[in-house]
Each structure stands twice: as C-alpha cells, then as structure tokens.
C-alpha positions in Angstrom: -72.8 -16.1 -88.5 -71.6 -18.1 -85.5 -73.2 -16.8 -82.3 -69.8 -16.6 -80.5 -68.4 -14.5 -83.3 -71.5 -12.2 -83.3 -71.3 -11.6 -79.5 -67.5 -10.9 -79.9 -68.2 -8.3 -82.6 -70.9 -6.6 -80.5 -68.7 -6.5 -77.5 -65.7 -5.2 -79.5 -67.9 -2.2 -80.7 -68.9 -1.5 -77.1 -66.0 0.9 -76.5 -65.1 3.4 -73.8 -65.4 7.1 -74.8 -61.9 8.6 -75.7 -60.8 11.2 -73.2 -59.6 13.7 -75.9 -60.9 15.1 -79.2 -64.5 15.7 -80.2 -64.9 13.2 -83.1 -66.3 10.7 -80.6 -69.3 13.0 -80.1 -69.9 13.6 -83.9 -69.6 9.9 -84.5 -72.9 9.4 -82.6 -74.7 11.2 -85.3 -73.4 8.7 -87.9 -72.7 11.5 -90.4 -76.2 13.0 -90.3 -75.3 16.6 -89.5 -76.9 18.6 -92.3 -80.5 19.1 -93.6 -82.1 21.2 -96.3 -85.8 21.9 -95.8 -86.0 23.1 -99.5 -88.9 25.5 -100.2 -91.4 26.0 -97.3 -94.7 27.9 -97.4 -95.3 30.7 -94.9 -96.6 29.1 -91.8 -95.8 25.7 -93.0 -94.5 23.2 -90.5 -90.9 22.2 -91.1 -89.1 20.0 -88.6 -86.2 17.6 -88.8 -84.9 15.2 -86.3 -81.1 14.7 -86.0 -80.8 11.3 -84.4 -77.8 10.3 -82.3 -77.0 7.1 -80.5 -74.7 6.5 -77.5 -72.1 4.0 -78.8 -70.1 4.0 -75.5 -70.1 2.5 -72.0 -70.5 5.8 -70.2 -73.8 7.7 -70.1 -73.9 10.7 -72.4 -75.6 13.9 -71.3 -76.6 16.7 -73.6 -76.3 19.9 -71.6 -77.8 22.4 -74.1 -78.4 23.4 -77.7 -78.3 26.8 -79.4 -79.0 28.2 -82.8 -77.0 30.9 -84.7 -80.3 32.2 -86.3 -83.8 32.9 -84.9 -85.2 31.2 -88.0 -84.5 27.8 -86.3 -85.4 26.6 -82.8 -83.6 23.5 -81.6 -85.1 21.2 -79.0 -83.5 18.3 -77.1 -85.5 15.1 -77.0 -84.0 12.8 -74.3 -81.0 14.5 -72.9 -79.4 11.5 -71.1 -78.5 8.5 -73.2 -77.4 5.2 -71.8 -75.5 2.7 -73.9 -77.2 2.1 -77.3 -80.0 4.5 -76.4 -81.0 7.0 -79.0 -81.8 10.7 -78.7 -83.0 13.5 -81.0 -82.1 17.1 -81.6 -85.2 18.4 -83.3 -84.8 21.5 -85.5 -87.9 23.6 -86.1 -87.9 26.1 -89.0 -89.8 29.2 -87.9 -91.7 29.8 -91.1 -94.3 32.1 -89.5 -91.8 34.7 -88.3 -89.1 34.5 -91.0 -89.1 34.6 -94.8 -86.6 34.2 -97.6 -83.4 32.1 -97.8 -82.3 31.0 -94.3 -79.5 29.0 -92.8 -78.6 28.2 -89.2 -75.9 26.3 -87.3 -77.1 24.4 -84.3 -74.5 23.7 -81.6 -75.0 20.7 -79.4 -73.2 21.0 -76.1 -72.3 17.7 -74.3 -70.9 17.8 -70.8 -70.7 14.1 -69.8 -68.7 12.0 -69.9 -66.4 14.6 -71.5 -67.0 18.1 -72.8 -67.7 18.3 -76.5 -69.6 20.2 -79.1 -71.2 19.1 -82.4 -72.4 21.5 -85.1 -75.5 20.7 -87.1 -76.7 22.7 -90.1 -80.1 23.4 -91.5 -81.1 25.6 -94.5 -84.2 26.4 -96.6 -86.2 29.0 -98.4 -89.4 30.4 -96.7 -91.9 31.7 -99.2 -93.8 34.9 -98.4 -96.5 34.5 -101.1 -97.9 31.2 -100.0 -99.5 30.7 -96.6 -100.7 27.4 -95.1 -103.4 27.3 -92.4 -102.9 25.2 -90.3 -99.2 24.8 -91.0 -99.4 21.0 -91.4 -101.8 18.1 -91.7 -102.0 16.6 -88.3 -104.1 13.4 -88.0 -103.3 13.0 -84.3 -103.6 9.5 -82.9 -106.0 7.2 -84.8 -106.7 3.5 -84.3 -105.5 1.1 -87.0 -108.3 0.5 -89.6 -110.0 3.8 -89.0 -109.9 6.3 -91.8 -109.5 10.0 -91.0 -110.0 13.2 -92.9 -108.4 16.7 -92.4 -108.7 20.1 -94.1 -106.0 22.6 -94.8 -106.4 26.1 -96.4 -103.9 27.5 -98.9 -103.6 31.3 -99.6 -101.6 32.9 -102.3 -100.8 36.5 -103.2 -99.0 37.3 -106.4 -99.4 36.3 -110.0 -103.0 36.4 -111.1 -102.7 33.2 -113.2 -101.1 31.2 -110.3 -102.6 27.7 -110.0 -102.2 24.4 -108.2 -102.1 21.9 -111.1 -101.4 18.6 -109.3 -100.7 16.8 -106.0 -98.1 14.2 -105.1 -99.1 12.2 -102.0 -97.8 9.2 -100.1 -99.4 5.8 -100.3 -102.6 5.3 -98.2 -103.3 9.1 -98.5 -105.9 10.6 -100.9 -105.8 14.3 -101.5 -108.4 16.6 -103.1 -107.7 20.3 -103.8 -110.5 22.7 -104.6 -110.1 26.4 -105.6 -112.3 28.6 -103.4 -111.2 32.2 -104.4 -109.6 34.0 -107.3 -109.7 37.8 -107.1 -107.9 40.4 -109.3 -106.7 43.3 -107.1 -106.2 47.0 -108.1 -102.5 46.4 -108.3 -103.0 43.8 -111.0 -102.0 40.9 -108.7 -104.2 38.0 -107.7 -105.5 36.8 -104.3 -106.1 33.1 -104.7 -107.3 30.5 -102.2 -107.6 26.7 -102.2 -109.0 24.2 -99.8 -107.2 20.9 -99.5 -108.9 17.8 -98.1 -106.6 14.9 -97.0 -108.0 11.4 -96.3 -105.8 8.8 -94.5 -107.0 5.3 -95.5 -108.0 2.6 -93.1 -105.2 0.3 -94.2 -102.4 2.7 -93.3 -99.6 0.9 -91.4 -99.2 1.3 -87.7 -96.6 3.5 -86.2 -95.6 7.2 -86.3 -96.6 9.0 -89.5 -94.2 11.7 -90.8 -94.4 12.3 -94.5 -94.9 15.1 -97.0 -97.6 16.0 -99.6 -96.3 18.1 -102.5 -98.6 20.7 -104.1 -97.5 21.1 -107.8 -98.0 24.6 -109.2 -97.6 26.4 -112.5 -94.8 28.5 -111.0 -91.7 27.4 -112.9 -89.4 29.1 -110.3 -90.8 27.2 -107.3 -92.9 24.4 -108.8 -93.5 22.3 -105.7 -94.7 23.3 -102.2 -94.3 20.7 -99.4 -96.9 20.1 -96.8 -96.0 18.1 -93.7 -98.3 15.3 -92.7 -97.9 13.8 -89.3 -99.7 11.6 -86.7 -99.7 8.1 -85.3 -101.6 5.1 -86.3 -102.1 3.0 -83.1 -101.9 -0.8 -83.3 -104.9 -2.7 -82.3 -102.6 -4.5 -79.8 -99.9 -3.0 -77.6 -97.1 -4.4 -75.4 -95.5 -2.9 -72.3 -92.8 -2.2 -71.6 -91.6 -1.4 -75.1 -88.1 -2.1 -73.9 -87.7 -5.0 -71.5 -84.5 -4.4 -69.5 -83.1 -7.8 -68.3 -80.1 -6.3 -66.5 -76.5 -7.5 -66.1 -76.1 -11.2 -65.6 -73.3 -13.8 -65.1 -72.8 -16.5 -67.8 -75.4 -19.2 -67.4 -77.7 -17.1 -65.1 -81.4 -17.0 -65.7 -84.0 -14.3 -65.2 -87.7 -14.1 -65.9 -89.8 -11.0 -66.5 -93.3 -10.3 -67.7 -94.7 -8.6 -70.8 -98.2 -7.2 -70.7 -100.1 -7.3 -74.0 -103.4 -5.4 -74.3 -106.2 -4.8 -76.8 -109.6 -3.1 -76.7 -111.3 -6.5 -77.6 -110.6 -10.1 -76.6 -107.8 -11.7 -78.5 -105.5 -14.8 -78.5 -101.8 -14.9 -78.7 -100.9 -17.2 -81.6 -97.1 -17.0 -81.5 -94.2 -15.3 -79.7 -90.8 -15.3 -81.5 -87.4 -13.7 -81.1 -84.4 -13.2 -83.3 -82.1 -15.0 -80.9 -82.0 -18.3 -79.0 -81.4 -16.8 -75.5 -85.1 -16.2 -74.8 -87.9 -18.6 -74.1 -91.6 -17.8 -73.7 -94.8 -19.3 -72.2 -97.7 -18.6 -74.5 -100.9 -17.6 -72.7 -104.1 -19.6 -73.5 -107.6 -18.3 -74.3 -109.0 -15.0 -75.6 -108.7 -12.0 -73.3 -108.2 -8.2 -73.5 -105.0 -8.5 -71.4 -102.3 -11.3 -71.5 -99.2 -11.7 -69.3 -96.3 -13.3 -71.1 -93.4 -14.6 -69.0 -90.0 -14.1 -70.8 -87.0 -16.1 -69.6 -83.5 -15.1 -70.5 -80.6 -17.5 -70.2 -77.2 -15.7 -70.3 -74.7 -17.3 -72.7 -71.0 -17.8 -72.0 -69.6 -14.9 -74.0 -69.6 -11.5 -72.4 -71.3 -8.6 -74.3 -74.4 -6.6 -74.7 -77.5 -7.9 -76.5 -80.6 -6.3 -78.0 -83.2 -8.8 -79.0 -86.4 -8.1 -80.9 -89.6 -9.9 -79.8 -92.7 -10.3 -82.0 -96.1 -11.2 -80.5 -98.6 -12.4 -83.1 -102.3 -12.4 -82.4 -105.6 -13.5 -84.1 -106.8 -9.8 -84.5 -105.9 -9.8 -88.2 -103.3 -8.5 -90.5 -100.8 -6.2 -88.9 -102.0 -7.0 -85.3 -98.4 -7.8 -84.1 -97.0 -6.3 -80.9 -93.2 -5.7 -81.0 -90.7 -4.9 -78.3 -87.0 -5.1 -77.6 -85.3 -7.0 -74.8 -81.9 -5.8 -73.7 -79.3 -7.6 -71.5 -75.6 -7.6 -70.8 -73.4 -10.6 -69.9 -70.6 -10.0 -67.5 -67.1 -11.2 -67.8 -66.7 -14.4 -65.7 -64.5 -13.9 -62.6 -61.3 -15.9 -62.4 -60.8 -18.3 -59.6 
C-alpha cells in the first residue's frame, strides 16, 4: 500500500472521543466482553485478561472496577491510557472460597475524558471434589534455553474408581502424572491423590507463558480438569526502552534517540531492521555485553501517528532477537 495512503488511514482512525453515549468505551474492548472459565478445580488458578486499547486522542482513565459476585475479583492493570496504549482488566475467579456454578458481572467505571461504564461477564463451574495444590504451575522467570521442572499435587474425594487417564499439554511441555494414594473410606467413597510433574523444555519460545494443561479423567460428567501454567521465558538479549517515544515532530524534522541492548555474555549486533522507511540506524561494532544503538527518525510530510516495530538480530543463536516499538506523531504543517 502507498505510504501516503497508509498514513492517511491511520490518521483517519485517530478520532476524538464522542461526548455522548457509551459505545465509545465498549469499542475499546473490541467485542471481548465475556469469558467462560469452564470447569475449575478447587483452589485452581483461573484468571482472564480483558484487554482494552485507547483508540482516541484524549487520555482515558479507568476510575474503578466492581464485581456483582464475591466469586470474582477484578483488578485494573494500567489505569491511564494514552493514545494506542493498552490496558487490562484482570478477572480472578476465587476458586478457594467458592464452589459450584458461578457468574459475575464486572463493571468498569471510566471518568475521563467522559463518564462511561462497560459491563464484562465471567462464568464457570468450581468443583468441590478436586483440589489443586498449588493452584497453578508457575515456572517463574527462566532464561531461554534453561529447562525447568515443577510439581503439583492433585487430591480427589468422591467415587472410589475415579482416575486420571491422560494428559493434554502444550508444545514444549512434558507432563508425568503418578498416583500416590487410593483409600476406601467407611462411607464407601474414595480418597485419591496424584502427583504431577511438569517439565518446560529448554527450547520454549521467549515471552510470557500463559497456557493450560488438561487432566483427562474417567468422569464422564466432567471429563477434563484445566490446570493453568504461567511464567516468563527471558530472552538472552534485551532492549530498553521497550517503547521508544520519539515525540511530536513537524514534517521533515529529525530526531535521534538511543536504544540500549544487553546480554549476560558478549555478543555482536548483526542487523537492525524496521517495518518502515522513516527510521535509520547505526550498527555498533564488536562483541560486548552492552551496545548503544542510535535511532534516527525523519518525519514524513503526511500528518498522523506511527508505531514502528524494530528488530535487533544478534549472533547469540536462534531466537536471540531483541524487539521494541518506536512511536511518533507528525503534526499538521502550519499555513503561512
């Protein structure tokens, strides 16, 4: 697509917030206003992030959130959003203190630039007979290329013949489940326990890890039990800032800022690339643990807002690429 046309379309989408109605607020969630947790084990971690993005010129401020049910706790992640910035309303299902079929309405209250409310809905079924300890598999922060193992205990009280008969796991995750207890109680019911070992492989991709492991049982009513797996695989090379703010410029104006690229061992920068032609770079020479990369932006003639992705490749091997985003706005030229 012609660059002038692309900039025009981006600028056209950059609208002012309407002063009446509340659909402008709901539009920021892009239709993502409902979530079903499905079946959750007692004590199991169940969270969902409702993502919103500020599509407007004015800053958006989230004043508060509230839930219609104690089964769900909402949390605001980033309450003030500038243009194009994203925020999160995190819904936490309280599976340790509630059981059974639950549903909650989360009300998001916005006070700037105009008052508005958005309703989000979550639902799910919390089992009382299956308990997870801990409530999720949390691998924490791990360096790329480093395998990590975690253990989770599963307890069941109910049918004496209840069994875990299989596991469904994501790629790069190996799961082994071993039965550790099976007792027949005086009431004829069973007390059954399993130990689950989870191994994250060394070739797991970098970035935040949020996935689910499913325990498959012989219970035809509720055949699968989800177990949340979370963590972060750290890249062997990092860049700061992750968002390079170039500011507001006049057409033709230039500005240069620095990116700092780091690693725990000496490395060379092999290439710096961008998805636009407004940026130029000066590649650093030699192998060091820290590199400074000058980034020069030349504003084009068309007004608008730009978000440009920068990729910094290194000689540290597969996947050792640092990524960041450069943002800038080009002002309307003054007449006369």
